[in-house]
SESE-801862 format. One record per residue (C-alpha): residue number from 1; residue in three letters; x, y, z. Coordinates in pm, 1 decimal, decimal comma. Example, Ala and Ser with C-alpha at 12.3 -4.5 7.8 and 13.67 -1.06 7.14 Angstrom:
! residues 2
nudo|vose|u|v|w
1|Ala|1230,0|-450,0|780,0
2|Ser|1367,0|-106,0|714,0
***
This chain:
! residues 330
nudo|vose|u|v|w
1|Met|1336,8|2391,4|-4708,4
2|Thr|1570,9|2091,8|-4695,2
3|Pro|1855,6|2105,2|-4952,5
4|Phe|1804,2|1881,3|-5254,8
5|Thr|1954,6|1799,9|-5592,2
6|Tyr|1775,5|1843,6|-5923,0
7|Ala|1796,6|1646,3|-6247,4
8|Arg|1585,1|1653,8|-6562,3
9|Ala|1495,0|1314,2|-6706,3
10|Gln|1513,3|1253,9|-7079,9
11|Asp|1269,3|964,5|-7080,9
12|Ala|1093,6|726,0|-6841,0
13|Gly|1392,7|493,1|-6814,1
14|Asp|1622,3|783,4|-6734,7
15|Ala|1378,9|909,0|-6468,7
16|Ile|1366,4|569,9|-6298,9
17|Arg|1747,0|544,3|-6304,8
18|Leu|1787,1|889,8|-6153,2
19|Ala|1525,5|823,6|-5884,4
20|Ala|1707,2|506,2|-5779,7
21|Leu|2018,8|705,6|-5687,4
22|Gly|1867,6|838,8|-5363,3
23|Asp|1560,7|955,4|-5174,7
24|Ala|1398,2|1115,2|-5478,2
25|Lys|1058,4|1250,2|-5579,8
26|Tyr|930,3|1290,3|-5934,1
27|Leu|853,7|1652,4|-6019,9
28|Gly|574,8|1739,5|-6263,0
29|Gly|407,4|2076,4|-6236,2
30|Gly|504,8|2098,7|-5869,4
31|Thr|175,3|2257,4|-5767,0
32|Asn|148,3|2027,3|-5463,1
33|Leu|497,9|1891,1|-5405,8
34|Ile|672,2|2229,0|-5385,6
35|Asp|418,4|2354,8|-5130,5
36|Leu|481,0|2047,0|-4918,5
37|Met|855,6|2097,5|-4941,9
38|Arg|820,6|2457,7|-4825,9
39|Glu|625,9|2334,8|-4524,7
40|Thr|892,5|2064,8|-4466,0
41|Val|624,5|1795,9|-4486,4
42|Glu|810,0|1650,0|-4784,9
43|Arg|1190,1|1636,6|-4758,2
44|Pro|1324,4|1464,1|-5069,4
45|Ala|1699,7|1454,6|-5117,8
46|Ala|1652,0|1478,4|-5493,7
47|Leu|1396,1|1596,7|-5747,4
48|Val|1369,2|1424,2|-6083,4
49|Asp|1196,1|1651,0|-6335,3
50|Val|964,9|1442,3|-6555,7
51|Thr|794,5|1725,0|-6744,3
52|Gly|983,9|1625,7|-7056,2
53|Leu|807,4|1290,0|-7074,7
54|Ser|515,3|1231,4|-7305,6
55|Gly|215,2|1454,3|-7261,8
56|Ala|47,5|1340,8|-7582,0
57|Ile|-327,8|1285,9|-7590,7
58|Glu|-421,3|1009,6|-7833,9
59|Ala|-787,8|976,4|-7929,6
60|Arg|-823,5|624,5|-8068,4
61|Pro|-1074,8|509,8|-8331,8
62|Asp|-1233,0|261,1|-8089,0
63|Gly|-1343,5|546,9|-7860,1
64|Ser|-1069,4|513,1|-7600,4
65|Ile|-815,2|785,8|-7517,2
66|Leu|-454,6|751,2|-7399,3
67|Ile|-316,6|1048,8|-7205,0
68|Gly|53,9|1088,3|-7137,0
69|Ala|125,7|1150,7|-6768,7
70|Ala|303,8|1479,1|-6845,2
71|Ala|-4,1|1624,9|-7015,7
72|Lys|-114,4|1949,5|-6855,2
73|Asn|-457,4|1951,8|-6696,5
74|Thr|-564,0|2237,5|-6922,9
75|Ala|-471,3|2040,3|-7234,2
76|Val|-682,1|1745,7|-7120,0
77|Ala|-982,7|1956,9|-7023,6
78|Glu|-978,3|2141,2|-7356,0
79|His|-910,2|1842,4|-7582,4
80|Arg|-1196,1|1796,2|-7826,5
81|Ala|-1215,5|1417,2|-7793,1
82|Val|-1218,7|1437,7|-7413,0
83|Arg|-1497,2|1694,9|-7418,4
84|Glu|-1703,8|1489,5|-7663,2
85|Arg|-1645,0|1138,2|-7528,9
86|Phe|-1592,2|1204,9|-7156,7
87|Pro|-1733,4|1549,9|-7072,0
88|Leu|-1742,2|1476,5|-6698,3
89|Leu|-1360,3|1462,9|-6702,2
90|Ser|-1333,0|1809,6|-6857,3
91|Arg|-1580,4|1947,2|-6604,0
92|Ala|-1402,0|1786,6|-6310,3
93|Ile|-1066,7|1932,5|-6412,3
94|Val|-1211,5|2280,6|-6459,0
95|Ala|-1384,8|2255,8|-6119,7
96|Gly|-1061,9|2155,7|-5951,5
97|Ala|-836,7|2458,1|-5978,5
98|Ser|-773,8|2797,9|-6131,9
99|Ala|-651,6|2833,7|-6489,2
100|Gln|-302,0|2917,6|-6365,0
101|Ile|-276,2|2593,3|-6169,5
102|Arg|-432,9|2386,3|-6450,1
103|Asn|-173,2|2526,8|-6689,6
104|Met|106,4|2397,9|-6464,9
105|Ala|-30,3|2077,2|-6312,4
106|Thr|25,5|1745,8|-6488,5
107|Val|-211,2|1450,4|-6506,7
108|Gly|36,2|1217,7|-6336,0
109|Gly|92,7|1466,6|-6057,3
110|Asn|-279,4|1514,7|-6009,2
111|Leu|-315,6|1142,4|-5938,2
112|Leu|-50,3|1163,0|-5667,3
113|Gln|-142,6|1486,8|-5492,7
114|Arg|-168,0|1452,7|-5117,6
115|Thr|-445,9|1540,2|-4878,1
116|Arg|-518,8|1901,8|-4784,4
117|Cys|-596,3|1807,9|-4422,2
118|Thr|-493,7|2102,2|-4204,7
119|Tyr|-330,6|1874,4|-3949,8
120|Phe|-122,8|1706,1|-4219,5
121|Tyr|18,5|2045,0|-4321,5
122|Asp|79,4|2161,1|-3963,4
123|Asn|424,6|2018,4|-3911,4
124|Glu|488,3|2215,2|-3592,3
125|Cys|190,8|2160,8|-3363,0
126|Ser|-28,6|1875,9|-3490,2
127|Arg|-9,8|1499,9|-3476,4
128|Cys|-60,0|1319,1|-3806,4
129|Asn|-10,1|949,6|-3877,9
130|Lys|10,8|1019,3|-4248,9
131|Arg|301,1|1258,1|-4197,7
132|Glu|469,1|1075,7|-3905,7
133|Pro|342,6|718,1|-3853,5
134|Gly|251,1|643,5|-3493,5
135|Gln|196,5|1005,1|-3387,0
136|Gly|-183,1|990,5|-3374,7
137|Cys|-453,2|1180,1|-3565,0
138|Asp|-556,0|1518,2|-3424,1
139|Ala|-834,5|1549,1|-3680,7
140|Ile|-1041,3|1280,0|-3509,3
141|Asp|-1103,5|1495,2|-3203,0
142|Gly|-1040,8|1823,4|-3381,7
143|Phe|-1190,6|2027,1|-3663,3
144|Asn|-1307,9|1754,7|-3899,9
145|Arg|-1580,6|1914,6|-4108,7
146|Met|-1393,4|1842,4|-4434,1
147|His|-1295,6|1487,7|-4346,4
148|Ala|-1395,5|1137,7|-4454,5
149|Val|-1719,7|956,5|-4379,1
150|Leu|-1640,1|645,1|-4586,2
151|Gly|-1343,7|408,4|-4559,7
152|Ala|-1168,6|597,0|-4278,5
153|Ser|-986,8|435,2|-3987,0
154|Asn|-874,7|513,4|-3633,4
155|Ala|-539,8|613,4|-3781,9
156|Cys|-659,1|865,0|-4043,0
157|Ile|-978,2|1036,4|-4158,1
158|Ala|-827,4|1253,6|-4432,7
159|Thr|-989,0|1286,4|-4775,0
160|His|-833,3|1270,8|-5118,9
161|Pro|-838,5|1618,8|-5275,5
162|Ser|-852,0|1548,2|-5649,9
163|Asp|-1155,9|1624,9|-5864,3
164|Met|-1000,6|1473,0|-6173,9
165|Cys|-947,9|1138,5|-6000,0
166|Val|-1317,0|1114,6|-5911,2
167|Ala|-1406,3|1140,6|-6278,7
168|Leu|-1135,8|890,7|-6372,0
169|Ala|-1266,4|645,2|-6112,1
170|Ala|-1616,6|665,6|-6257,7
171|Leu|-1480,5|611,7|-6609,1
172|Gly|-1283,7|300,0|-6519,5
173|Ala|-950,9|459,4|-6610,8
174|Ile|-637,5|244,6|-6631,6
175|Val|-305,6|371,5|-6495,6
176|His|13,2|266,6|-6676,9
177|Val|331,4|265,0|-6470,2
178|Gln|696,4|180,8|-6523,8
179|Gly|961,3|83,8|-6274,3
180|Ser|1291,8|-95,0|-6246,8
181|Gly|1107,4|-425,1|-6283,2
182|Gly|930,4|-329,9|-6604,9
183|Thr|585,8|-196,6|-6693,4
184|Arg|242,3|-277,3|-6558,0
185|Ser|-111,5|-141,6|-6552,1
186|Leu|-373,1|-117,1|-6280,3
187|Pro|-723,4|27,5|-6252,2
188|Leu|-742,2|380,5|-6113,1
189|Thr|-975,6|244,4|-5845,4
190|Glu|-689,3|24,2|-5721,3
191|Leu|-415,0|288,1|-5734,8
192|His|-505,0|465,2|-5410,1
193|Arg|-527,6|289,6|-5075,7
194|Leu|-762,6|332,7|-4782,5
195|Pro|-578,0|436,5|-4464,9
196|Gly|-610,7|127,2|-4246,8
197|Asp|-327,8|122,0|-3992,7
198|His|-77,7|274,9|-4236,1
199|Pro|-212,0|595,8|-4390,5
200|Glu|142,9|693,2|-4487,4
201|His|117,8|434,5|-4767,0
202|Glu|-116,6|618,1|-5002,8
203|Thr|-86,8|422,2|-5328,1
204|Glu|0,4|77,8|-5459,6
205|Leu|304,3|212,8|-5645,1
206|Ala|634,0|46,0|-5561,7
207|Pro|930,8|267,9|-5469,2
208|Gly|1060,7|441,7|-5781,4
209|Glu|765,3|347,7|-6001,3
210|Leu|659,1|622,5|-6239,8
211|Ile|313,8|686,0|-6382,8
212|Thr|358,7|710,4|-6760,0
213|Ala|2,4|730,3|-6894,7
214|Ile|-367,4|714,1|-6812,1
215|Glu|-601,0|524,5|-7040,3
216|Leu|-973,6|590,9|-7072,8
217|Pro|-1143,2|276,8|-7209,8
218|Ala|-1417,4|327,4|-7464,3
219|Leu|-1751,4|391,3|-7293,3
220|Pro|-2007,7|524,7|-7540,5
221|Phe|-2266,1|634,2|-7284,4
222|Ala|-2000,9|843,1|-7103,9
223|Ala|-2077,4|1110,0|-7364,6
224|His|-2388,4|1158,3|-7150,4
225|Ser|-2224,7|1238,5|-6817,0
226|Ala|-2187,8|1505,5|-6550,9
227|Tyr|-1966,7|1617,1|-6266,1
228|Arg|-2107,8|1817,9|-5977,9
229|Lys|-1900,6|1963,0|-5697,5
230|Val|-2049,2|2100,6|-5375,9
231|Arg|-1816,2|2338,7|-5192,8
232|Asp|-1827,3|2620,2|-4941,3
233|Arg|-1777,4|2894,1|-5199,2
234|Ser|-1825,6|2927,7|-5571,9
235|Ser|-1458,2|3011,6|-5628,9
236|Tyr|-1199,5|2736,4|-5614,3
237|Ala|-1225,2|2525,5|-5300,3
238|Phe|-1194,4|2158,3|-5216,5
239|Ala|-1509,8|1952,4|-5235,1
240|Leu|-1738,4|1888,6|-4942,6
241|Val|-1895,7|1631,3|-5172,6
242|Ser|-1861,8|1570,1|-5544,3
243|Val|-2033,9|1328,1|-5780,7
244|Ala|-1917,5|1196,0|-6117,4
245|Ala|-2187,3|1012,9|-6309,8
246|Ala|-2274,7|865,2|-6647,5
247|Ile|-2595,8|677,8|-6716,5
248|Asp|-2745,3|471,3|-6997,1
249|Val|-3125,8|461,4|-6992,3
250|Gln|-3345,3|273,5|-7238,1
251|Asp|-3725,6|271,8|-7221,6
252|Gly|-3707,9|423,5|-6875,3
253|Ile|-3480,6|149,1|-6735,8
254|Val|-3119,5|190,9|-6628,7
255|Arg|-2910,2|-32,8|-6853,3
256|Asp|-2576,7|81,1|-6715,9
257|Val|-2441,2|350,6|-6485,3
258|Arg|-2110,7|477,2|-6354,0
259|Leu|-2083,2|665,9|-6024,6
260|Ala|-1798,0|794,8|-5811,2
261|Leu|-1782,7|1027,4|-5511,7
262|Gly|-1525,5|1281,0|-5399,3
263|Gly|-1472,8|1462,5|-5071,4
264|Val|-1595,5|1166,2|-4867,1
265|Ala|-1304,6|921,1|-4847,3
266|His|-929,1|873,1|-4838,5
267|Lys|-942,6|781,3|-5209,4
268|Pro|-1175,6|854,8|-5501,9
269|Trp|-1479,0|649,3|-5403,9
270|Arg|-1630,7|432,5|-5677,1
271|Ala|-1995,9|378,8|-5582,9
272|Trp|-2009,5|9,3|-5667,8
273|Lys|-2308,8|-64,4|-5444,3
274|Ala|-2519,8|212,8|-5593,3
275|Glu|-2427,3|106,4|-5946,6
276|Gly|-2528,5|-252,5|-5879,0
277|Ala|-2855,4|-146,5|-5721,2
278|Leu|-2951,6|76,2|-6014,9
279|Lys|-2892,2|-157,2|-6306,4
280|Gly|-3222,7|-288,1|-6435,1
281|Gln|-3425,8|-48,9|-6221,0
282|Pro|-3654,1|236,4|-6330,8
283|Ala|-3466,8|559,2|-6388,3
284|Asn|-3663,0|758,7|-6133,9
285|Ala|-3615,8|943,4|-5808,0
286|Asp|-3716,7|646,9|-5591,6
287|Ser|-3452,4|420,9|-5746,8
288|Phe|-3188,2|691,5|-5722,9
289|Arg|-3265,4|761,3|-5357,8
290|Ala|-3255,0|392,1|-5266,8
291|Ala|-2921,9|343,5|-5443,2
292|Ala|-2769,4|651,9|-5281,1
293|Ala|-2885,4|540,5|-4936,3
294|Leu|-2732,8|197,1|-4993,1
295|Glu|-2397,0|347,4|-5091,2
296|Leu|-2383,7|563,4|-4777,9
297|Ala|-2520,5|298,9|-4541,3
298|Asp|-2174,6|224,2|-4399,4
299|Ala|-2076,4|589,2|-4357,1
300|Arg|-1922,3|676,3|-4021,3
301|Pro|-1929,7|1049,9|-3953,9
302|Gln|-1707,3|1244,0|-3718,1
303|Ser|-1825,9|1515,5|-3481,3
304|Ala|-1860,3|1786,2|-3746,0
305|Asn|-1912,1|1615,8|-4082,2
306|Gly|-2230,0|1411,7|-4048,0
307|Phe|-2397,9|1650,2|-4293,4
308|Lys|-2188,9|1493,7|-4571,2
309|Ile|-2396,3|1176,6|-4566,8
310|Gly|-2722,4|1345,5|-4658,8
311|Leu|-2544,1|1588,6|-4888,1
312|Ala|-2380,5|1305,8|-5082,6
313|Gln|-2713,2|1124,8|-5117,9
314|Arg|-2898,2|1433,8|-5237,3
315|Thr|-2623,6|1523,8|-5480,9
316|Met|-2620,6|1174,8|-5629,9
317|Val|-2996,9|1186,0|-5678,9
318|Ala|-2988,7|1535,2|-5831,2
319|Val|-2712,9|1446,0|-6078,4
320|Leu|-2882,6|1122,5|-6186,8
321|Gln|-3218,1|1294,4|-6223,9
322|Gly|-3060,8|1564,7|-6436,0
323|Leu|-2894,4|1312,2|-6664,4
324|Ser|-3211,5|1103,7|-6691,0
325|Ala|-3416,7|1408,3|-6785,6
326|Lys|-3172,9|1479,8|-7068,7
327|Glu|-3202,0|1117,7|-7185,0
328|Lys|-3575,4|1168,7|-7236,2
329|Gln|-3531,9|1476,4|-7452,8
330|Pro|-3582,7|1414,7|-7826,5
***
């Protein structure tokens, strides 16, 4: 591990000041960053501990929730307002990791965790444009069963690993950040970048910017939502495909719907095409299948992951059918 300095920030302004002193990384729970440092994939000269920043969870009267970036994943998953207003978020967090990891990991850190691509972690023998720009991508001609089928490029086919972020994408979450130039907010769907020619640039955050909070806008029908994760084993594993969904059905017609996919792209994939196709349509299997097919129409599989296309479609249909069946219950 490369030598580094350590400092504990007192507040967001202090963290930003400390990070500006050198090649620094913000340290939350460390459940991803420390592993990457051990593997010498990450080599920060300094760590700025931000666990002392706000981790408060504020359930507002209008139905929205504001979550401090230092909140532990367990605290979010178990919060009563989150479970009642946005149950898919609780389920996604629980599906994402063991209790021990959830007790350590922070919400802000979860948003910034890096891919679990084997070639990205193999710093000795594998080429990876995300790790070393210009090297090449060994996953393209290698073992790519877990890799992206949507939004990938010739430079990178890695997938984003977070379950929580898939739920946040479906819910239209807003990310609040602070940097040396002040504060700003951006939609979660715009935080992460697709790889393009520069997969090393993973987010739209400027150097030194710090995530301070995540806001869940009020969405009444999100109380009727689900998260389903398909993986190789029932114990904790990264998603082959995951689906976050909420649906509002009235008189058998889809009034509104939110959908996002995990395990299929370089970022949490908001299913905008499927959502648009479903609104105003009958809430039945035919509509769900057509919308799912439309969303995956541009999928580009690699040699070993073509199964993800059909799997994603079937999972979307199954989740939407399950939610629609519950809507019909008295």
